[in-house]
PAKE-132611 format. One record per residue: residue in one letter; z, x, y of N, C-alpha, C, CB in turn. Coordinates in steps of 0.2 Angstrom, whole numbers, padded with zeros to 4 digits, always signed. Glycine has a CB too. Layout:
% PAKE-132611
AZXYZXYZXYZXY;...
//
This chain:
% PAKE-132611
M+0219+0072-0526+0212+0071-0526+0210+0071-0519+0210+0064-0529;R+0208+0077-0516+0205+0077-0509+0198+0076-0508+0207+0084-0507;Q+0194+0077-0513+0187+0077-0513+0185+0069-0513+0183+0081-0518;R+0179+0068-0511+0176+0061-0511+0171+0060-0516+0173+0059-0504;I+0170+0054-0519+0165+0053-0524+0159+0049-0520+0167+0048-0530;D+0153+0053-0520+0147+0050-0516+0143+0046-0520+0143+0055-0513;E+0144+0046-0527+0140+0041-0531+0141+0034-0530+0142+0043-0539;R+0136+0030-0531+0137+0023-0531+0140+0020-0537+0129+0019-0530;I+0146+0018-0536+0150+0016-0541+0151+0008-0541+0158+0019-0541;V+0150+0005-0547+0150-0002-0548+0155-0004-0554+0143-0006-0550;T+0160-0007-0552+0165-0009-0557+0164-0016-0560+0173-0009-0554;V+0166-0018-0566+0164-0024-0569+0171-0026-0572+0158-0024-0574;G+0174-0032-0570+0180-0035-0573+0184-0039-0569+0184-0029-0576;G+0190-0039-0570+0195-0043-0566+0202-0042-0569+0193-0051-0567;G+0207-0046-0566+0213-0046-0568+0217-0040-0565+0214-0046-0575;T+0223-0038-0568+0227-0033-0565+0224-0026-0566+0234-0033-0569;G+0221-0025-0572+0218-0019-0573+0213-0017-0568+0215-0019-0580;S+0208-0022-0566+0203-0021-0561+0207-0019-0554+0199-0027-0560;Y+0212-0023-0553+0215-0022-0546+0218-0015-0546+0221-0027-0546;T+0221-0012-0551+0224-0006-0551+0219+0000-0551+0228-0004-0558;M+0213-0001-0554+0208+0004-0554+0205+0004-0547+0202+0002-0559;L+0203-0002-0544+0200-0002-0537+0205+0000-0532+0198-0010-0536;S+0211-0001-0533+0216+0002-0528+0216+0010-0527+0223+0000-0529;E+0215+0013-0533+0214+0020-0533+0207+0023-0531+0216+0023-0540;L+0202+0019-0533+0195+0021-0532+0194+0020-0524+0190+0017-0535;R+0197+0016-0521+0196+0015-0514+0198+0021-0510+0201+0009-0511;K+0202+0025-0512+0204+0031-0509+0199+0037-0509+0211+0034-0512;V+0195+0037-0514+0190+0042-0515+0183+0041-0515+0192+0046-0522;A+0181+0034-0516+0174+0032-0517+0171+0031-0510+0173+0027-0522;T+0165+0033-0509+0162+0031-0502+0157+0025-0503+0158+0037-0499;N+0155+0023-0509+0150+0018-0510+0152+0014-0517+0143+0021-0512;L+0157+0009-0515+0160+0006-0521+0159-0002-0521+0168+0007-0520;W+0157-0005-0526+0155-0012-0527+0159-0014-0533+0148-0013-0528;A+0163-0020-0532+0167-0023-0537+0164-0030-0539+0174-0024-0535;I+0161-0030-0545+0159-0037-0548+0165-0040-0552+0153-0035-0553;V+0166-0046-0550+0172-0049-0552+0171-0055-0556+0177-0051-0546;T+0175-0056-0562+0174-0062-0566+0176-0068-0562+0178-0061-0572;M+0173-0074-0564+0175-0080-0561+0177-0085-0566+0169-0083-0557;M+0181-0083-0570+0183-0088-0576+0191-0090-0576+0182-0085-0582;D+0195-0087-0571+0202-0089-0570+0203-0097-0570+0205-0086-0564;S+0207-0099-0575+0208-0106-0575+0216-0108-0575+0205-0109-0581;G+0220-0104-0571+0227-0105-0571+0229-0104-0564+0230-0101-0576;G+0236-0106-0563+0239-0105-0557+0236-0108-0551+0240-0098-0556;S+0236-0104-0545+0234-0106-0539+0226-0108-0539+0235-0101-0533;S+0222-0104-0543+0215-0105-0543+0214-0112-0547+0212-0100-0548;R+0218-0114-0552+0217-0120-0555+0218-0126-0551+0221-0120-0562;R+0224-0125-0547+0226-0131-0542+0221-0132-0537+0232-0129-0539;L+0218-0126-0534+0213-0127-0529+0206-0131-0532+0210-0120-0526;I+0205-0129-0538+0199-0133-0541+0201-0140-0542+0198-0130-0548;D+0207-0142-0545+0209-0148-0546+0210-0153-0540+0215-0148-0551;E+0214-0150-0535+0216-0153-0529+0211-0154-0523+0222-0150-0527;F+0207-0148-0523+0202-0148-0517+0195-0148-0519+0203-0142-0513;G+0194-0149-0526+0187-0149-0528+0183-0142-0528+0183-0154-0525;R+0187-0137-0527+0183-0130-0527+0180-0129-0534+0188-0125-0525;P+0174-0127-0534+0170-0126-0541+0172-0120-0544+0163-0127-0540;L+0174-0115-0540+0175-0108-0543+0183-0106-0541+0170-0103-0540;P+0186-0102-0546+0192-0099-0545+0192-0093-0540+0195-0097-0551;L+0197-0092-0536+0197-0087-0531+0202-0081-0532+0199-0090-0524;G+0206-0082-0537+0211-0077-0538+0209-0070-0539+0215-0079-0544;D+0204-0069-0544+0202-0062-0545+0198-0059-0539+0197-0062-0551;L+0195-0064-0535+0192-0061-0529+0197-0059-0524+0187-0067-0526;R+0202-0063-0523+0208-0061-0519+0210-0054-0521+0213-0066-0519;Q+0212-0053-0527+0215-0047-0529+0210-0041-0528+0216-0047-0537;A+0204-0042-0529+0199-0036-0528+0199-0035-0520+0192-0038-0531;L+0199-0040-0516+0198-0039-0509+0205-0035-0507+0198-0045-0505;V+0210-0037-0509+0217-0033-0507+0217-0026-0510+0223-0037-0510;A+0214-0025-0516+0214-0018-0519+0210-0014-0514+0211-0019-0526;L+0204-0016-0511+0200-0012-0508+0202-0012-0500+0193-0015-0508;S+0207-0015-0498+0209-0016-0491+0211-0009-0488+0214-0021-0490;R+0209-0008-0482+0211-0002-0478+0215-0005-0472+0205+0002-0476;A+0216-0011-0472+0220-0014-0466+0228-0012-0467+0219-0022-0466;S+0232-0014-0463+0239-0013-0463+0242-0016-0469+0243-0015-0457;A+0248-0013-0471+0251-0016-0477+0253-0023-0476+0258-0012-0479;L+0254-0025-0470+0256-0032-0469+0250-0037-0471+0258-0033-0461;W+0244-0035-0469+0238-0039-0471+0238-0040-0479+0232-0036-0468;R+0239-0034-0482+0238-0034-0490+0244-0039-0492+0239-0027-0493;E+0250-0038-0490+0256-0042-0492+0254-0050-0491+0262-0040-0489;L+0251-0051-0485+0250-0058-0483+0245-0061-0488+0247-0059-0476;F+0240-0057-0490+0235-0060-0495+0238-0061-0502+0229-0056-0495;N+0243-0057-0503+0246-0057-0510+0252-0062-0510+0248-0050-0512;Y+0254-0064-0504+0260-0068-0504+0259-0074-0508+0262-0069-0497;R+0264-0076-0512+0264-0082-0516+0270-0087-0513+0264-0081-0523;F+0268-0093-0511+0274-0097-0509+0278-0099-0515+0271-0104-0506;P+0285-0100-0514+0289-0102-0519+0288-0109-0521+0297-0101-0517;E+0289-0110-0528+0288-0117-0530+0294-0121-0529+0286-0117-0538;F+0294-0127-0529+0299-0132-0528+0300-0137-0533+0299-0135-0521;P+0303-0136-0539+0303-0140-0545+0305-0147-0543+0307-0137-0550;D+0310-0148-0538+0312-0155-0537+0308-0159-0532+0319-0154-0535;A+0303-0156-0529+0299-0159-0525+0294-0164-0528+0295-0154-0520;T+0292-0170-0524+0288-0175-0527+0281-0172-0527+0288-0181-0523;T+0279-0168-0523+0273-0164-0523+0274-0157-0521+0268-0167-0517;Q+0270-0153-0524+0270-0146-0524+0268-0143-0517+0266-0142-0529;G+0263-0146-0513+0261-0144-0507+0258-0137-0508+0267-0144-0502;V+0261-0132-0504+0258-0125-0505+0262-0121-0510+0259-0122-0498;G+0268-0124-0513+0272-0121-0518+0268-0118-0523+0277-0126-0520;G+0269-0112-0525+0265-0108-0530+0258-0106-0528+0264-0113-0536;H+0256-0107-0522+0249-0105-0520+0250-0098-0518+0246-0109-0515;A+0245-0094-0519+0244-0087-0516+0241-0088-0509+0239-0082-0521;L+0244-0086-0504+0241-0087-0497+0234-0084-0497+0246-0083-0492;G+0232-0079-0500+0225-0076-0500+0220-0081-0502+0225-0070-0503;N+0222-0085-0508+0218-0090-0510+0216-0095-0505+0221-0093-0517;L+0222-0097-0501+0221-0102-0496+0217-0100-0491+0228-0105-0494;I+0218-0094-0489+0213-0091-0483+0206-0091-0486+0216-0083-0482;L+0205-0089-0492+0198-0089-0494+0195-0096-0494+0197-0086-0501;H+0199-0101-0496+0197-0108-0496+0195-0110-0489+0203-0112-0499;A+0200-0108-0484+0198-0110-0477+0192-0106-0475+0204-0108-0473;L+0191-0100-0476+0185-0096-0474+0179-0099-0477+0186-0089-0476;Q+0179-0102-0483+0173-0105-0486+0171-0111-0483+0175-0106-0494;D+0177-0115-0480+0175-0121-0476+0172-0119-0470+0182-0125-0475;L+0174-0114-0467+0172-0112-0460+0165-0109-0461+0176-0106-0457;N+0163-0107-0467+0156-0105-0468+0152-0110-0472+0156-0099-0473;D+0154-0117-0471+0150-0122-0473+0149-0122-0481+0143-0123-0470;G+0155-0120-0484+0155-0120-0492+0152-0113-0495+0151-0125-0494;D+0150-0109-0490+0146-0102-0493+0152-0097-0495+0142-0099-0487;L+0153-0096-0501+0158-0092-0504+0156-0084-0502+0159-0092-0511;L+0150-0083-0502+0148-0076-0500+0149-0074-0493+0140-0075-0502;G+0148-0079-0489+0150-0078-0482+0158-0078-0481+0148-0084-0478;A+0162-0082-0485+0169-0081-0484+0171-0074-0487+0172-0087-0489;I+0168-0071-0492+0170-0065-0494+0169-0060-0489+0166-0063-0501;E+0163-0060-0486+0161-0055-0480+0166-0056-0475+0154-0057-0478;D+0168-0062-0473+0173-0062-0468+0180-0059-0470+0174-0070-0466;A+0182-0060-0476+0188-0058-0479+0188-0050-0479+0190-0060-0486;E+0182-0047-0481+0181-0040-0480+0182-0037-0473+0174-0038-0483;E+0180-0041-0468+0181-0039-0462+0188-0039-0460+0176-0043-0457;L+0191-0044-0461+0198-0045-0460+0203-0039-0463+0201-0052-0462;L+0201-0038-0469+0205-0033-0473+0202-0026-0473+0205-0035-0480;R+0197-0025-0469+0193-0018-0468+0193-0015-0475+0198-0014-0463;T+0189-0018-0479+0188-0016-0486+0184-0009-0486+0186-0021-0491;N+0186-0005-0491+0182+0001-0492+0178-0001-0498+0186+0008-0493;G+0172-0004-0497+0168-0007-0503+0167-0014-0502+0171-0005-0509;H+0163-0017-0507+0161-0024-0507+0163-0027-0513+0154-0024-0506;V+0165-0034-0513+0167-0038-0518+0162-0043-0520+0174-0041-0517;I+0159-0043-0526+0154-0048-0528+0156-0053-0533+0148-0044-0530;P+0156-0059-0532+0157-0064-0538+0151-0063-0543+0158-0071-0536;V+0153-0063-0549+0148-0062-0554+0143-0068-0555+0151-0061-0561;T+0146-0074-0553+0141-0080-0553+0144-0084-0547+0141-0083-0560;L+0139-0089-0545+0141-0094-0540+0141-0101-0544+0137-0094-0534;D+0140-0101-0550+0140-0107-0554+0146-0108-0558+0134-0107-0559;Q+0148-0114-0559+0154-0116-0562+0153-0116-0570+0157-0123-0560;S+0158-0113-0573+0158-0113-0581+0164-0113-0583+0153-0108-0583;T+0165-0114-0590+0172-0113-0593+0171-0108-0599+0174-0120-0596;L+0176-0103-0599+0176-0098-0604+0179-0102-0610+0180-0092-0602;C+0175-0101-0616+0178-0103-0622+0178-0098-0628+0173-0109-0625;A+0183-0099-0632+0184-0094-0638+0184-0098-0644+0190-0090-0637;E+0179-0096-0649+0179-0099-0656+0183-0094-0660+0172-0099-0658;L+0188-0097-0663+0193-0093-0668+0189-0093-0675+0200-0096-0668;S+0192-0089-0679+0190-0087-0686+0189-0093-0690+0194-0082-0689;D+0193-0099-0689+0193-0105-0693+0188-0110-0690+0199-0108-0694;G+0185-0108-0684+0180-0113-0681+0183-0117-0675+0177-0118-0686;T+0190-0116-0674+0193-0120-0668+0190-0117-0662+0201-0119-0669;V+0189-0121-0657+0186-0119-0651+0192-0120-0645+0180-0122-0649;I+0194-0114-0642+0199-0115-0636+0195-0114-0630+0204-0109-0637;R+0196-0119-0625+0193-0120-0619+0197-0118-0613+0190-0127-0618;G+0195-0113-0609+0198-0111-0603+0201-0104-0604+0203-0116-0601;E+0200-0100-0598+0203-0094-0598+0211-0094-0599+0202-0090-0592;A+0214-0098-0596+0222-0098-0597+0224-0100-0604+0225-0103-0592;A+0220-0104-0607+0222-0106-0614+0221-0100-0619+0218-0112-0616;I+0216-0097-0618+0214-0091-0622+0219-0085-0620+0207-0088-0620;D+0221-0085-0614+0226-0079-0612+0233-0080-0615+0226-0079-0604;R+0235-0087-0615+0242-0088-0618+0241-0092-0624+0246-0092-0613;P+0243-0089-0630+0241-0092-0637+0247-0097-0639+0241-0087-0642;E+0252-0098-0634+0257-0103-0636+0254-0110-0638+0262-0103-0631;G+0256-0113-0643+0254-0120-0645+0247-0120-0648+0254-0124-0639;R+0244-0114-0650+0238-0115-0654+0238-0110-0660+0232-0113-0649;P+0233-0111-0664+0233-0106-0670+0232-0099-0667+0228-0108-0675;V+0236-0094-0670+0234-0087-0668+0230-0084-0673+0241-0083-0667;L+0224-0084-0672+0219-0082-0677+0214-0077-0673+0215-0088-0680;P+0210-0073-0677+0206-0068-0674+0200-0072-0670+0202-0064-0679;I+0198-0070-0664+0193-0073-0660+0186-0071-0663+0193-0071-0653;R+0182-0076-0665+0176-0074-0668+0170-0073-0663+0173-0080-0673;R+0171-0076-0658+0166-0075-0652+0168-0079-0646+0159-0077-0654;I+0166-0077-0640+0167-0081-0634+0161-0083-0631+0172-0076-0629;F+0161-0088-0627+0154-0090-0624+0156-0094-0618+0150-0095-0629;L+0151-0095-0614+0152-0099-0608+0149-0106-0609+0149-0096-0602;D+0152-0111-0606+0150-0118-0607+0150-0121-0600+0154-0122-0612;P+0145-0123-0596+0138-0121-0598+0136-0114-0597+0133-0126-0595;P+0130-0111-0599+0128-0104-0598+0127-0104-0590+0122-0102-0602;V+0128-0098-0587+0127-0098-0580+0123-0091-0578+0134-0098-0576;R+0121-0091-0572+0117-0085-0570+0121-0081-0565+0110-0088-0566;A+0119-0074-0566+0123-0070-0561+0120-0070-0554+0122-0063-0564;T+0124-0068-0549+0122-0068-0542+0117-0062-0542+0128-0067-0537;L+0112-0063-0537+0107-0058-0536+0110-0051-0533+0102-0060-0530;R+0116-0052-0529+0120-0046-0527+0122-0042-0533+0125-0048-0522;A+0125-0046-0538+0128-0042-0544+0122-0039-0548+0131-0048-0548;R+0117-0042-0549+0111-0039-0553+0109-0033-0549+0106-0044-0554;K+0108-0033-0542+0105-0028-0539+0110-0022-0538+0104-0030-0531;A+0117-0023-0538+0122-0018-0538+0122-0014-0544+0129-0021-0536;L+0121-0018-0550+0121-0015-0556+0115-0010-0557+0122-0020-0562;E+0109-0013-0556+0103-0009-0557+0103-0003-0553+0097-0014-0555;R+0106-0003-0547+0106+0003-0542+0112+0008-0543+0105+0001-0535;A+0116+0006-0548+0122+0010-0549+0121+0017-0551+0127+0007-0553;D+0125+0022-0549+0125+0029-0552+0130+0029-0558+0127+0034-0547;K+0136+0025-0557+0141+0024-0563+0143+0017-0563+0147+0029-0562;I+0143+0014-0569+0146+0007-0570+0152+0008-0574+0140+0003-0574;L+0157+0006-0571+0164+0006-0575+0166-0001-0577+0170+0009-0570;I+0166-0002-0584+0168-0008-0587+0175-0008-0589+0163-0010-0593;G+0179-0012-0586+0186-0012-0587+0190-0008-0582+0188-0010-0594;P+0196-0007-0583+0201-0010-0588+0202-0017-0587+0207-0005-0589;G+0205-0020-0592+0207-0027-0592+0207-0030-0598+0202-0031-0587;D+0210-0036-0599+0210-0040-0605+0203-0041-0608+0214-0047-0604;L+0202-0039-0614+0195-0039-0617+0191-0046-0616+0195-0037-0624;Y+0194-0051-0619+0191-0057-0619+0192-0062-0613+0194-0061-0625;T+0196-0060-0609+0197-0065-0603+0196-0061-0596+0204-0067-0603;S+0195-0055-0596+0193-0051-0590+0187-0047-0590+0199-0047-0588;V+0186-0044-0596+0180-0039-0596+0174-0043-0599+0182-0033-0600;L+0174-0045-0605+0168-0048-0608+0165-0054-0604+0170-0050-0615;P+0169-0058-0601+0167-0064-0597+0161-0062-0592+0172-0068-0594;C+0162-0056-0589+0156-0054-0585+0150-0053-0588+0159-0048-0581;L+0150-0050-0594+0144-0048-0598+0141-0054-0601+0146-0044-0604;L+0145-0060-0602+0142-0066-0604+0137-0070-0599+0148-0071-0606;V+0138-0068-0593+0134-0071-0587+0127-0069-0588+0137-0070-0580;E+0122-0073-0588+0115-0071-0589+0113-0067-0583+0111-0078-0589;G+0110-0061-0585+0108-0057-0580+0112-0050-0579+0107-0060-0573;V+0118-0051-0581+0123-0045-0580+0121-0040-0586+0130-0047-0581;A+0121-0041-0592+0120-0036-0597+0113-0034-0596+0121-0039-0604;E+0108-0038-0594+0101-0036-0593+0101-0031-0588+0097-0042-0592;A+0104-0032-0582+0104-0027-0577+0107-0021-0579+0108-0030-0571;I+0113-0021-0583+0116-0015-0585+0111-0011-0589+0122-0016-0589;R+0108-0014-0594+0103-0011-0598+0097-0008-0594+0100-0016-0603;A+0095-0011-0588+0090-0009-0584+0092-0003-0580+0087-0014-0580;S+0098-0002-0579+0101+0003-0574+0100+0010-0577+0108+0002-0572;D+0099+0015-0573+0099+0022-0575+0106+0025-0574+0094+0026-0571;G+0110+0021-0572+0117+0024-0571+0121+0025-0577+0121+0019-0566;E+0126+0029-0577+0130+0030-0583+0135+0024-0584+0134+0037-0583;V+0135+0022-0590+0140+0016-0591+0146+0018-0595+0136+0010-0596;I+0152+0017-0592+0158+0020-0595+0163+0014-0596+0161+0025-0590;Y+0165+0013-0602+0170+0008-0604+0177+0011-0604+0168+0005-0611;I+0182+0008-0600+0189+0010-0600+0192+0006-0605+0192+0010-0592;C+0194+0009-0610+0197+0005-0616+0204+0003-0614+0197+0009-0622;N+0206-0002-0617+0213-0005-0616+0218+0000-0619+0214-0012-0619;V+0224+0001-0616+0229+0005-0619+0234+0001-0624+0233+0008-0613;M+0234-0006-0623+0239-0010-0627+0235-0016-0630+0245-0012-0623;T+0236-0018-0636+0233-0024-0638+0237-0030-0635+0234-0025-0646;K+0234-0036-0636+0237-0042-0633+0237-0048-0639+0232-0045-0627;H+0243-0050-0639+0244-0055-0645+0240-0061-0643+0251-0058-0645;G+0236-0064-0649+0232-0069-0648+0225-0068-0646+0235-0074-0643;E+0223-0061-0644+0217-0059-0643+0215-0053-0647+0217-0058-0635;T+0219-0048-0646+0216-0041-0649+0222-0039-0654+0215-0036-0644;D+0225-0043-0657+0230-0041-0662+0228-0036-0667+0234-0047-0666;G+0231-0030-0668+0229-0025-0673+0222-0021-0671+0228-0028-0679;F+0220-0022-0665+0213-0018-0663+0215-0011-0662+0210-0021-0657;A+0210-0007-0665+0210+0000-0663+0205+0001-0657+0208+0005-0669;A+0204+0007-0655+0199+0008-0649+0192+0007-0651+0200+0016-0647;S+0191+0008-0657+0184+0007-0660+0182-0001-0660+0183+0010-0667;D+0187-0005-0661+0186-0012-0661+0184-0014-0654+0192-0016-0664;F+0188-0012-0649+0186-0014-0642+0179-0011-0641+0191-0010-0637;V+0177-0005-0642+0170-0003-0641+0165-0007-0644+0170+0005-0643;R+0166-0009-0651+0161-0013-0654+0160-0020-0651+0164-0014-0662;E+0166-0023-0648+0165-0029-0645+0161-0028-0638+0172-0032-0644;V+0162-0023-0635+0158-0022-0629+0151-0021-0630+0161-0016-0625;H+0150-0017-0635+0143-0016-0638+0139-0022-0639+0142-0011-0643;R+0143-0027-0643+0140-0033-0645+0138-0037-0640+0146-0037-0649;Y+0142-0038-0634+0141-0042-0629+0136-0039-0624+0147-0045-0625;L+0136-0032-0623+0132-0029-0619+0125-0028-0621+0135-0022-0617;G+0124-0028-0628+0118-0027-0631+0115-0020-0631+0113-0031-0628;R+0119-0015-0630+0118-0008-0630+0124-0004-0630+0113-0006-0623;R+0123+0003-0632+0129+0007-0632+0131+0009-0625+0127+0013-0636;V+0138+0010-0624+0140+0013-0618+0139+0020-0618+0147+0011-0616;D+0138+0024-0613+0137+0031-0613+0143+0035-0614+0134+0033-0606;A+0149+0032-0612+0155+0035-0612+0161+0030-0613+0157+0040-0606;V+0167+0032-0616+0172+0028-0616+0179+0032-0615+0173+0024-0623;V+0183+0029-0611+0190+0032-0609+0195+0030-0614+0192+0031-0602;V+0198+0034-0618+0203+0032-0623+0210+0035-0621+0201+0033-0630;N+0215+0032-0621+0222+0035-0620+0224+0038-0627+0227+0029-0618;T+0226+0044-0626+0229+0048-0632+0236+0050-0630+0225+0054-0633;G+0239+0047-0625+0246+0049-0623+0251+0045-0627+0248+0048-0616;D+0257+0047-0627+0263+0043-0631+0267+0039-0626+0267+0048-0635;Y+0270+0034-0629+0275+0030-0625+0282+0031-0627+0272+0023-0626;P+0287+0030-0623+0294+0031-0624+0296+0025-0629+0298+0031-0618;P+0299+0026-0634+0301+0020-0639+0304+0014-0635+0306+0023-0644;E+0309+0016-0631+0312+0011-0627+0308+0006-0623+0318+0013-0623;L+0302+0009-0621+0297+0005-0617+0293+0001-0622+0293+0009-0613;L+0291+0004-0628+0288+0000-0633+0292-0006-0636+0285+0005-0638;A+0298-0005-0636+0302-0010-0639+0302-0017-0635+0310-0008-0639;R+0301-0016-0628+0300-0022-0624+0294-0026-0625+0301-0021-0617;Y+0288-0022-0627+0282-0025-0628+0281-0028-0635+0276-0020-0627;A+0286-0025-0640+0286-0028-0646+0288-0035-0646+0291-0024-0651;E+0292-0037-0641+0294-0044-0641+0288-0049-0639+0299-0045-0635;E+0283-0046-0636+0277-0049-0634+0272-0048-0640+0274-0047-0628;R+0274-0045-0645+0269-0044-0651+0263-0039-0649+0267-0050-0654;A+0264-0035-0644+0259-0030-0642+0261-0023-0644+0258-0031-0634;E+0256-0020-0645+0257-0013-0648+0251-0008-0645+0257-0013-0656;P+0253-0002-0645+0248+0003-0642+0241+0003-0646+0250+0010-0643;V+0236+0003-0643+0229+0003-0646+0228+0010-0649+0223+0002-0640;R+0227+0010-0656+0226+0016-0660+0220+0020-0658+0226+0014-0667;P+0221+0026-0656+0215+0030-0654+0211+0033-0660+0217+0035-0649;D+0207+0029-0663+0204+0031-0669+0197+0035-0667+0202+0026-0674;L+0199+0041-0665+0193+0045-0661+0187+0047-0665+0196+0051-0658;D+0188+0048-0671+0182+0050-0676+0178+0044-0676+0185+0052-0683;T+0180+0038-0677+0176+0032-0677+0173+0031-0670+0180+0026-0679;V+0177+0031-0665+0174+0030-0658+0168+0035-0657+0180+0031-0653;R+0169+0041-0659+0164+0047-0658+0158+0045-0661+0166+0054-0660;A+0158+0041-0667+0152+0039-0670+0148+0034-0667+0154+0037-0678;L+0152+0030-0662+0149+0024-0659+0147+0026-0652+0154+0019-0658;V+0150+0031-0649+0148+0033-0641+0146+0040-0641+0155+0031-0637;P+0141+0042-0636+0140+0049-0636+0145+0053-0633+0134+0049-0631;R+0149+0050-0628+0154+0054-0625+0161+0051-0625+0152+0056-0617;V+0166+0054-0627+0173+0051-0627+0177+0055-0623+0175+0051-0635;L+0180+0052-0618+0185+0055-0613+0192+0053-0615+0183+0053-0606;T+0196+0058-0616+0203+0057-0618+0208+0060-0614+0204+0059-0626;G+0214+0057-0615+0220+0060-0611+0225+0055-0610+0217+0063-0604;P+0231+0057-0607+0236+0052-0606+0235+0048-0600+0243+0056-0606;V+0231+0043-0601+0229+0039-0595+0233+0033-0594+0222+0037-0596;A+0239+0032-0597+0243+0026-0596+0250+0028-0592+0245+0023-0603;H+0252+0024-0588+0259+0024-0585+0264+0023-0591+0260+0019-0580;T+0269+0027-0591+0274+0027-0596+0281+0026-0593+0274+0033-0601;E+0281+0022-0588+0288+0021-0584+0290+0014-0585+0287+0023-0577;R+0290+0010-0580+0293+0003-0581+0288-0001-0585+0294+0000-0574;L+0282-0001-0583+0277-0005-0587+0271-0001-0590+0274-0010-0582;I+0268-0003-0595+0263+0001-0598+0256-0002-0595+0263+0000-0606;R+0253+0002-0591+0247+0000-0588+0243+0007-0587+0248-0003-0580;H+0236+0006-0586+0232+0012-0585+0235+0015-0578+0225+0010-0584;D+0235+0022-0579+0236+0026-0573+0230+0027-0570+0240+0033-0575;A+0228+0024-0565+0221+0024-0562+0219+0031-0559+0220+0019-0556;E+0224+0035-0557+0222+0041-0554+0221+0046-0560+0228+0044-0550;R+0224+0045-0566+0222+0049-0572+0216+0047-0575+0228+0049-0577;V+0214+0041-0574+0208+0038-0577+0202+0041-0573+0207+0031-0577;I+0203+0041-0566+0198+0044-0562+0197+0051-0563+0200+0043-0554;L+0202+0055-0564+0202+0062-0565+0199+0064-0572+0209+0066-0564;T+0200+0059-0576+0196+0060-0583+0189+0059-0582+0199+0055-0588;I+0187+0054-0578+0180+0053-0577+0177+0058-0573+0178+0046-0575;W+0180+0060-0567+0178+0065-0563+0183+0071-0562+0177+0062-0555;P+0183+0075-0567+0188+0081-0567+0187+0086-0561+0187+0085-0574;E+0181+0086-0558+0180+0090-0553+0185+0089-0547+0173+0090-0551;L+0187+0082-0547+0191+0080-0541+0198+0084-0541+0192+0073-0541;A+0200+0087-0547+0206+0090-0548+0206+0097-0545+0208+0090-0555;S+0200+0100-0543+0200+0106-0541+0201+0107-0533+0193+0110-0542;
//
């Protein structure tokens, strides 16, 4: 991919899928904005909230900043470095913390609590190609109502179904409702292309659309809205989902049809799938006829890695959306 993309690209999401996509987009995009979910409730982010009173999680922000970094590999490794945990210690201290989260924590203090100022400083340190925007600056909890009416509170609890009923998710919501940042709304309204996903549907992608002002800004935008559909289901969230199920859920929370959807049609080696079977995950079925009835444009191809892990192959996704880059 030698050419450059001059369109104003805005991504919406979080988690590993967003990190992978941003890492590749950084190489080809000249005008890139990443709107990041703020619902992480586990790991280092959770501890910073509990131990230091931080109102918002920092983990997805850190990942997006590192993904867009043009600084040396050492800077990226430092921000991603996680201190080892010490099970026998009376206090964890820095054990288990991502160093980048602590740096963002310090930068926020140096900016008198201003998270946006801390992000700008981190962008300068990491020499990012593009900008990272928190979807909201307000504290909220992601909740999932299951089909029997049970309500699960917290992104981490939804993400890991151990110890709770594994039932279909009826809906997700934020408690309390929160408002999108002005930067996020303006970025979406001015976008040429809005890429939703990839990432876990209920804990990375849809939480952004729940924030008041985000879906409205996307509906007001003249930019093309493209949903990058998951390649694998996730136990406790999307068991048995086909591609059309993902699309319907995005439409439901977005309040409009997406203009295009990227669907994986490649195969996976049986030995690789066997490992995912232990996690009760399976490939998302590409029911293309149904998807075509839901979306004006369906973009298909082998857009998944089929080596050690099953993930989106970000370069193939980009070439599927912008085939002219292959020439």
